[in-house]
N, C-alpha and C positions, 0 to 999 in steps of 0.2 A: 558586720557579726560573726564571731565566729564560731567553725564547726563544732566546739563542745558546748558553747551558750547555746547554738543552736538543739543539739540535742535535747539539755535540760528541758526544753521546751515541750518537744515534740509527745504526743500520747498516742497509744494505739487503738484507741475508740473514736468515732464519730461522733461529734455533740453540736448542738444549737447554741450559737452565744449572740446574748443581748445587753445592750446597752442603750439605756434610756436616761434621759436627761430634762430639763426643764421646756424645751421648746421640739426636742427630735428624739428618735428612737431609731436607731440602727440594731440589724440582725444577720448573722455570719451563720453558714454550714462551715462547721470544722471540720478537717482531715489532717492529721499527723501534725497539729497546731497551727497551720493555715488556713486562711477563708479560703472557698474554692467555689462562693456564690455568697451575694450580698443585696440588699434588699433596705428600704431606709423610708420615712416618711415623717411629715414635718405635725409629730402627734408627741406629746410631752404630759408633766405632770401639769403644767400649769394650765392644759385643756381641763383634766379634771377638776382644780381650784375651782375653773368659769364653771365647769358644768352642777357641780355639786357631786360629779359623781365618777367613776372610773371605767364606766361601759364604754363610752369610746374608745379609749386608753386598750380597753382587752380586745374589744373588735378589730384595731388597728395589730395590735400585735398578733393576734389571730391570723389575720391577713398574711403580716408578715415572714411568719415560722412556715405558713404552707409554701409562700412563694419563693421561700430560699431553697428549701427541700424539694422544691418540684426543679429549683435552676439547677441545685447540684446532682440532683439524678437525670438530668437530660446531662450531665458531664461526667459523673461518675454511677454507671447503673446502680452500684450495690452499697451507694450510700445509704447508709442508717444509722443515725444518731439514736444513743443512750441515754441521753439527756438535754438539758435544756440550761444552761448556766447564765445567771443575768448580775450586773451590779449595774449601780448608778440609784437614781429617784425612784426606779422601781420598787426598792428596799422603803421607801417612804410610806407613811399615811395615804400619801395621794396616789400610793403605786398599785402594786397588786397586793398587797402586803407588809404590812409595817415589821421592819425586821429593827430592834433596838440597837444600837452604834455601840461601839467597843470604843474603849477609855484608850485614850494614846500614853504610853508610847504603845506602839502595834506593829507588830511584822509580820511574816510569812506565815508561821505558826500559829501566831491568835487569830489571823483571818479565818484558817483551815480550822481552827476549833470552833468559831463561829459561824461557819455554813450553814443556813438553816433550808431545810428541805420542805418543800410541798408542792400539792398537786392541783394544776387549774385543769381541769378537763375539758372545759368549755372553750378555753385558748391552744390547749397542746393535746390535747387528748391523753393517753395515758403516759406519757412522758413526765418523769420525775422533774421538777424545774427547783436547782439550786441555788438561793440567794445570796450574794457577799454582801455582808452587813456594812456600815461605814463606821466611821470614826467618829468619835467626840474629843475634843481638847480643851485642857483648859479645868480649872474648877467650876464643879457645879454653883452658877449663880446666888446669891441670897438676896437677891433686889437688884431694881436698873440700874443704879448705880456700879453693879459688878458685874454686868452682861457683855461688856466689851474682850472681859476677861477668857469667853470661850469660844469656840465653833465649833462646826462641823463639818463633813464632807461625807457625800454618797457618789460611787464609781471613782474618784480621783486616787483612793487607795490603792484599787486595783488597775490601775492606769500605772501608779507610782511602782509597784509591785514588778510588772514588766520592765518599767524604765530601766532598774537596780537590775533585773534579770539579763538583760539585753546588753548591760555595761553601758547603759545612753546615761544615765544617771553618776555622777561620782559621789562620793561620803565622806564627809557630810556636805550638804547642798541644799537649797533652796530650787524648789520646781514651781515657775509661776505660768499657772493656766490659766490660759485666756480665752474662755470660754463665753455660756449667758454670765456666767458667775466669774467674776476674776479671783483667783486663789492663789495665796503663797502658801507652801506646803513645805516645811522643816524636814529634811532625812538624816536622822542620827547616822555616827559612824557606825552604827551596828545594824543599818539597813532596816530601821523602823520608822516610821511616822511619827513624829515626836511633837509637831504642834501644826496649825494651821491660822490663818485669816483671810475672810471672805469677803469682798464687798458685792456690789450687785452693780459694777459698772458696765460690765458688757450688755447686760438686758437695759440697761436705764439710758446707753448710749441708743439702742434700738427703739425707743419709748421717745428720745428727743428727736431722734430725726422721724419718726410715722406719726406721735400722739399728740404733739407739742404747736405751739406757736411758730418754732423751729422748722415746720417740716416742707416749709417753703421756701426754704433756707439753703437747706443744705439736700445732698441725692439719699434718696430712700434705702439705698441698698450698702451691703458691707464695703469698705474703701477698697477698691484695689490700691493704690499708692497713697500714700501719705508725707505730704510737703512737708518738712521739718521746717522750714520759716512761720508757717502759719502754725505748725503743732505748738513750739515753741512758745510762739505769742502768745497761743490758748493755756501754755503754763503758767507761764509768767503773770496773765490775768487773771486766775484763778488763784494764785497767791499773793495776787495785790488785792484782790474786792471777794474772795468767795467762789464756792461752785454756781449758785443758784444766780448770782451775777454775771459771773464770766459767761454763764449757758446764755444769757438775755444780749450779752454783749454778741452773739452768733446773729442774733437777728439785726441788733444796729449796725454791724458790718454790712448786712445786704440793703438797711436803710439808707448807705452813704456810698452804698454802688462799690464795696472792697472786698474787694476778692471775686473768684467763681465760687459756685456752691463747694466744687469738690476743694479749694481752699479752707472757705469755711467749716467744713467736713473736719478737716485736718486741726483747724483750732477747736472745736467741740473735742475731738478724741483727747489733746494736749490738756482742755480742763481736767479732763477726767483721770488722764496717767498723770497728772502731778496731784492732784488728791490722792491718790490711791499711793503714790512714791513718798510721800510726806507721810504718810501713817504706817508705810512697810521699812522705810530707811533703816530702824535698829535692828531688824529679823535679817533682812540684806548683809548687812556689816559683820553680823555673827556666827554666820555658816556658810564660810568656802565661798565658791560660785554660786551663780542661778542659773538656772536652766528653762528656756523659755520655749514652752511647750503652744502650738495653736497661735490664733490672733491673724496669721496673715500679715497684711500691712501695717494692723497694729500693732502685733510684735515687732515689726522693725522699728517702729517709734517708740517702742518701749527698751528695745535694747540702746538708740543714742540715748536716752533719758539715762539709764542705768552707768552708761559708761561713760557720762560726765562725771555721775558720782563717784566714779573710779573703780566700781562694782565689777568683778570677770562675768563674761555671759557669755553661753550658750544659747544658740537657737536649735532646738530640734527641727527636723527636718518634717514636714506635716506627713510624709508619705510613710515614715515611720510609727505614728500615733496608732494605726491598727494594730500594726503586729506587736507593741509594746501592750496593750489593753488586752488581746486574745492569750500576749504571755504570761500575764498576770492572772488571768483567768485561768487556764490551764496549772499555771504554780500553785493556786489555791486547790483546786480540784486532785491534783496529782499529791498535795501535801495531806490531804484529807482522807485520801485511799479511793475516793470516789471514780478517779481515771487513771491509767496503767501509765505510768512511762513508755515509750519506744526503745 
């Protein structure tokens, strides 16, 4: 990152940043655009969906904010946040408060205008809370046959702003974010979010590992290594017989004593990669290169699969995810006038 880029994302005031997803929440104490303390918890809007209430989420967020502020003050005695800025699923109906999506295409100025101010005294006292809206893509469906033409995101819009601000995402391009949900996001030549396509594959992989008959056939942790031979076999089986049958083949592999548990997990991951790749191929071919974000070993498997399609691929170093997200938040806050550039 060059000095000019870094200056653009620095802000004068201290603030607290929040990123809430489906299964996890991360909170940072931020000074001059950099995190000086961080805390996280395995709580997200999935818990609100299960509980029918956001009380657990609110309690966890209160604790995380207090924790990072205390940690920051242990390092910087004068740390004094002026606001809380949050992005992600926290702006959904299952989060703190629902903020309507903005319509794509949308960029920095649109997100800045859409920023919403709230007060959540039971969570963070008298600190103002600014929520970044998500983005809706495609025409509103008029029935079930049109539902596949639209998509939504919450959180990835802020990450993409940061990726562009730090020069990590070229334009135009596609960002493939491999989190609980796998999401392909199209960035146009004007630096706007133009479209997105989302699948539940990340969450479904975890569910297959832990909540189905396959739990005894594969490890229940995230894979540290993906064996490409087994992954490729899973991709081919999915294309031959469909996703549901290909997943049952993981069980058949175990019954026939074929492969290790890690090999079978590579096969399972391959099933999902093929399913998503085949649906996304037309989008990948239309917008320059693909930037892979997150995913760990799964991201490496995605890279091989895309390169076999002769698609230009770059993998983002996962250590840059945090700076990119914080840069995106700083950009929205300064563009809206709620924070001052250093």
